[in-house]
Phi, psi and omega in degrees: 000144178291153175285161178306321180293322178292318178300318183302328180297333186253006178286150178299140184274350187270354181266160185291162176303323179295317179293324177297315179297319179294317179296317179298320178296318178298315183294327179291342179264359181294140004261010183295343185251030176277094182210206186296349177293351174293344185252145178261134175276330186282325187269354184294333182262006177295146179294319185290143172277120184259154172302134182088358176290145171260131179241150189292310188214110171230154183291134180229137176229143180235090182296146010278356173293122184263017175285131178259125178242152173254115184219169177296143182220169174235134185285130179259328183299152175301148181303321182293331178287343181264000184271116182292346179282346176283113184281132179230159177269007181216161179287145184259147177237151180246137182255140181204166178238141177293146176266139182238133176294127181299321180300316180293321178298317180296315180296324179297317179297317180295320179294337178272008173092008178289145182292145182299322181294318180296320179293317179297322177296318179295317180297320177298317178295321178298314182293335177269007181060036182272343182265123189298323187269358183244134173246128183265134178238110178289167174297145181156170185053237178260011176270117183275350176211181183281142177230163172223163169221151175254125181296340180271013177249028186295140180230154175227155174207169179297133182298337180298335178300320180286315189282353171283342181261165173280110193296323183295329178286341179278336190287133171264323181193161164235146180281148173283178175302318178297314181297316182290328178296312178298319181297310181295322179299312181290322179298319180295317179298317184293318188266346190233023179285126175259069184237017185289339179067028181246127176281130181245038179302139178271000000 
């Protein structure tokens, strides 16, 4: 784990000193404090769709299965890319990942013959945010139980699908400063690791 001084270097610069101190305190308690504090009460009713927001129903497809389902998702795209007021010369798309009930995921593994101990160990790692490709969402905000998402299940669609709806009724949650920090940290690790060990000399 990084030291408090090292963590401070990577904290967002746009929040107040008080919010910075609070965020640093939260991070110093990680992972024992992964609970409903991941969610913000104040930003959940904002009109704008923010990165890390949970929405109730967006279309999801899992190729090669071409069935389209509408299920809860979490927004992966940057907040500025989700803002309809940003004028572009091209149509914009929004990226998101489907949310999966942790309980259902656990039961699926057991039904496929995985050992109970191995599944329990994996669930513990998931809840401690130890698996790079999985983000854990505890119960809280409008989530009545625990959910997870896999960063490698990303889907995109035209942003107009969202903005034709009343966005606040779609929102399940918005992440707090603490929640978005953990989310961005894990997202960065998953997508930007230079560990392939392959020389790419030209």
